[in-house]
N, C-alpha and C positions, 0 to 999 in steps of 0.2 A: 503493499500499500504506500503510495506516494504521499508525503507531506506537502501539499501544493502551497500552503501559506509560506513555510520554511525555504521551499525552491524559488517562490517568487521573491522573498526577500534577500535571497543569495544572488538572484538574477539582478536585482536593482543595486545591490552592493558592488558586484564584480563587473557587470556589463554597463551600468548607467553612471553610477558615481565615481567608480575608478577611471572611466574613460572620459571623464570631464564634465558631465552633464550637472549643472550647478542649480538651476531654476527649483526652489523647494517644492512649487507646486506641481511640476512635472514629476518629481520624484515621488511625492504624496500620491498621485494618480496612479502611477505605475506599481506603487506598493499595494493599492487598493484592488485594482480592476484585476480579475480572474483571468488570465490569458489562456489557460487550458480550457475554459468553457468555449473559446472561440474557434477551437479546432476538433477534428474528429476524435472520437474516443480512443482509438488506436493510436493516436499521435499524441495524446496528452502527456505521456511521459517525457516528451521531448518539448513541451510547450515553453519552458523556461530557460533553454538552451539559446546560444547565441547565433541563430541562423533563421532564415525565413522557412516556412512550412507551407505545403500544398493545402488548399482549402477547397478544392474541385473546380470545374470549369477553366482549367489552365490557369489559375489565379493563385496568388500566394498571401500569407500574412507575412508582414514585414519582420525583419529581425528587431528584437527589442531596443537595440541601441538606435537603429535609424527612425523608429517610432518617437523615441525621446529626443533625438537630434532636431527632427523635424517639428515636434511641437514645441521645444524651447525656442526654435527659431522664430515661431509665431509671437512670441512675446505676450501671451494671454494673461490679463489680470482678472478677468472673470465676470465682465460686463459685456463681452464681444458677441456679435453675431458672426458666426463661422461658417464657411461653406467648405465642404468636403467632396473631393472628386474620386469617386472610387470607394464604395463603402465596404466591398469585399466581405471580410468575416465579421466586420462591426466592431474589431479591437481598437482601431484608432479612433473610430466614432465615439466608443465608450470613453477613452482618455480625454477626448475633447470635450465630451458631455460633463466630465469632472471639473473642467477648467473655464468653461465659455457659459454665458448666458443661454443661448441659443445656437444649436447645430443643424445645419441643413445639408444633407448628404445625397449625393446622386450616384446610382450605379444602374449600369446598362445590362447586367445580367440578372434577370428576374428571379432564379433560384436563390442566388446569394443575397439579393435585397430582401427576400421574403424571409430568410432564415435570420440575417442580421437584424431585422426589425422586431421580430419575435424575441429573440434572446435579449436584445436591448430593453425591451419593455419588461421582460420578466425580470430583468435586473434592477429595474425601476428608473431606466432613463428616460423620463417623458418630455425633456426639453430637446429631443432629437426629431426631425422629420426626414424621411427617406423618400426619395423620388426614383422611379425606375424610367431611364432616359438615357440620352447620348449625354455623357457628362461633359464632354468639350463644349457644349453650349453655356455650361454654367447652370445657374439658375436665377435669371435676371430679375423675375417678379418678386423674388425674396430679398434682393440687394437693395442698397450696397452693402457690402461685408466688410467688416474690419480685418478679417484674416480669411484666405483660401488656401487650401492645402490639396495638392495633386498627388495622389498615391500611385501614379504609373508614369512611365518615361514618355515625355512628349517630344516631338521633333523639334518644337521652338516654343516661345513664350506666347501662349494664346491670346490673341487680342479680347476675346470675350472675358477671360478670367481678369485682365488688367482693367477692362472697362467696368466691371462689377465690384472692384475695390473702392472703399471711400478714400478720401485724402488721408493719408497717414497709414492706410492699409498694407498688410504684408501679404504676398503671395509666395508659398513655398512650393517649388516645383523642379522635377528633374527633367533636364532638357539634355538630348544627345541623339545617338543612332538607336537602334532597335536592341544593342547588346549592353552598351554602357552610356551612363549619363553623367553630368555635373548636376549637383544640387544647387539651386539659386534661391536667393531670397530677394524678391522684388518689391520694393517700397515705392507706394503712388504718392508723389509730393506735388505740391503747388507748381514746382519748376519743372516736373516731369518724372521719368523713372529712374530710380536708384535701384542698381543691380549689385549683388554680392554674391561671390561663388563660394558655397560651404564646403565643396569637396566632392569627389567622386563617389558614385553610387550605382546601383543596378536594380532596376525595376521592370517588371513586364510593361509590355507597350499600352500606351493609351490609345484605345481605338475610338474612332468617330470623325465627325465632319472636320474638325479642327486638330487632330491627332493623326494617328496612323490609320488609313483605310483598311477594311477588311480584317480578318482573324489572324 
């Protein structure tokens, strides 16, 4: 029998804190959210290891460190309206729900969206809305957003995402080819776009009108 709380505490200490994540709200959220519930039962023993895991439909749950890094880069204080592109398993969504006032998440794969929505509600995250749609369009009618996080690799910085940011808003997005990307933080200012490279990463492809076409 795996002691999941102990495994989760070890994950946070060794994979999150020791690797430089400092935001106490990110650390608290990752100590709380039961990551093992967001993967299949057969994979739960690996849920707190430092690597992605398959969640079906050729998609993955990101490694814990990458979740923490992207979340910290959003600089959330608790009152924000956040857009997530790619609900996936719902794990990143749950972390955001712990840290923001409202979370709007778009997932193109129906089976993943339905599963994530049920689990999130079962866990008491009622400040989340999930829409089944092409996420590359964003969710304009719910905007503008204080922060947007894209959990799939994009060929470029999508204009719809930038347009849906409020002034001062942050877009966290992996940009590159279909194999490897660089993680960028894009801040929308009165003067224009501020772009910061946060380092290399590797995500599944962002499929859709403003991403990669096809499967």
